[in-house]
C-alpha positions in Angstrom: -110.6 30.3 -21.6 -112.2 32.4 -24.3 -114.6 30.7 -26.7 -116.2 32.3 -29.7 -119.3 31.1 -31.4 -121.6 32.5 -34.0 -125.0 33.8 -32.9 -127.5 36.4 -34.0 -126.6 40.0 -33.4 -129.0 42.2 -31.4 -131.0 44.3 -33.8 -132.3 47.3 -31.8 -136.0 47.3 -31.5 -136.5 43.6 -32.3 -136.7 40.5 -30.1 -133.5 38.6 -29.6 -132.8 35.2 -28.0 -129.9 32.8 -27.6 -129.7 29.3 -26.0 -126.6 28.5 -24.0 -125.8 24.8 -23.4 -123.7 23.3 -20.6 -123.6 19.8 -22.2 -120.0 19.3 -21.4 -120.1 20.8 -17.9 -120.9 19.5 -14.4 -123.4 22.4 -14.1 -127.1 21.4 -14.1 -130.3 23.3 -13.7 -133.0 21.4 -11.8 -136.6 22.3 -12.2 -137.3 25.5 -10.3 -133.8 27.0 -10.9 -134.0 30.8 -11.3 -131.6 33.2 -12.9 -130.7 36.9 -13.2 -128.6 38.6 -15.9 -127.6 42.1 -16.5 -126.8 43.8 -19.8 -124.2 46.6 -19.9 -122.4 48.5 -22.7 -119.1 47.2 -21.3 -118.2 45.1 -18.4 -117.1 48.1 -16.2 -120.1 50.3 -17.0 -122.2 51.4 -14.0 -125.3 51.8 -16.1 -127.4 48.6 -16.6 -129.1 48.6 -20.0 -131.4 45.7 -19.0 -132.0 43.3 -16.1 -133.3 39.9 -17.2 -134.7 37.4 -14.8 -136.6 34.2 -14.7 -139.6 36.1 -13.4 -139.7 38.6 -16.3 -139.0 35.9 -19.0 -135.5 37.2 -19.7 -133.7 34.0 -18.6 -135.5 30.7 -19.0 -134.5 27.2 -18.0 -135.0 25.0 -21.0 -133.6 21.8 -19.6 -131.1 20.5 -17.0 -128.3 21.7 -19.3 -129.8 24.5 -21.4 -130.9 28.1 -20.6 -132.3 30.7 -23.0 -131.6 34.4 -22.7 -134.2 36.8 -24.2 -134.3 40.5 -24.9 -137.6 42.0 -26.0 -137.5 44.6 -28.8 -139.0 47.2 -26.5 -135.9 47.0 -24.2 -133.4 47.5 -27.1 -135.5 50.0 -29.1 -133.3 53.0 -28.5 -129.9 51.3 -28.3 -127.4 52.8 -30.7 -124.8 50.6 -32.5 -122.6 49.2 -29.8 -121.6 46.0 -28.1 -123.7 44.5 -25.3 -122.2 42.4 -22.6 -124.3 39.8 -20.7 -123.5 37.3 -17.9 -125.9 35.1 -15.9 -126.1 34.2 -12.2 -128.2 31.4 -10.8 -130.0 32.8 -7.8 -132.5 30.3 -6.4 -132.6 28.9 -2.8 -130.1 31.4 -1.5 -127.6 30.2 -4.1 -125.6 32.8 -6.0 -123.7 31.0 -8.7 -122.1 32.9 -11.6 -122.4 30.6 -14.6 -118.8 31.4 -15.7 -119.4 33.0 -19.1 -119.8 36.5 -20.6 -121.5 37.1 -23.9 -120.2 39.9 -26.0 -122.9 40.6 -28.6 -122.8 43.3 -31.4 -125.8 45.6 -31.5 -126.9 47.4 -34.7 -129.7 49.8 -35.5 -132.3 48.4 -37.9 -133.1 50.2 -41.2 -136.8 49.3 -40.7 -137.8 50.7 -37.3 -140.7 52.2 -35.5 -143.2 49.8 -36.9 
């Protein structure tokens, strides 16, 4: 099922974050859960624009039901206007669990850049 919701677009060269809640889902994230996410310009692209992990601060467990996905401005600095696609996999304890969503986020170039 496709769900759309409003969130902040990615502005190239600036930090970006979004929290994803699983409040109405049986999925939970116990303390110590770790995650990996890849960002691509389309779901079928071979090139990975960014790899976000719990270790590098790109995917953070906020609570048993909420994670936060973060992109630093330095990662997106040279991205042109496009769309970025992101999904997340839980990967702790030998577990490889796709969280069942794909984010499609517009990317735009900032007017004020290089500061």
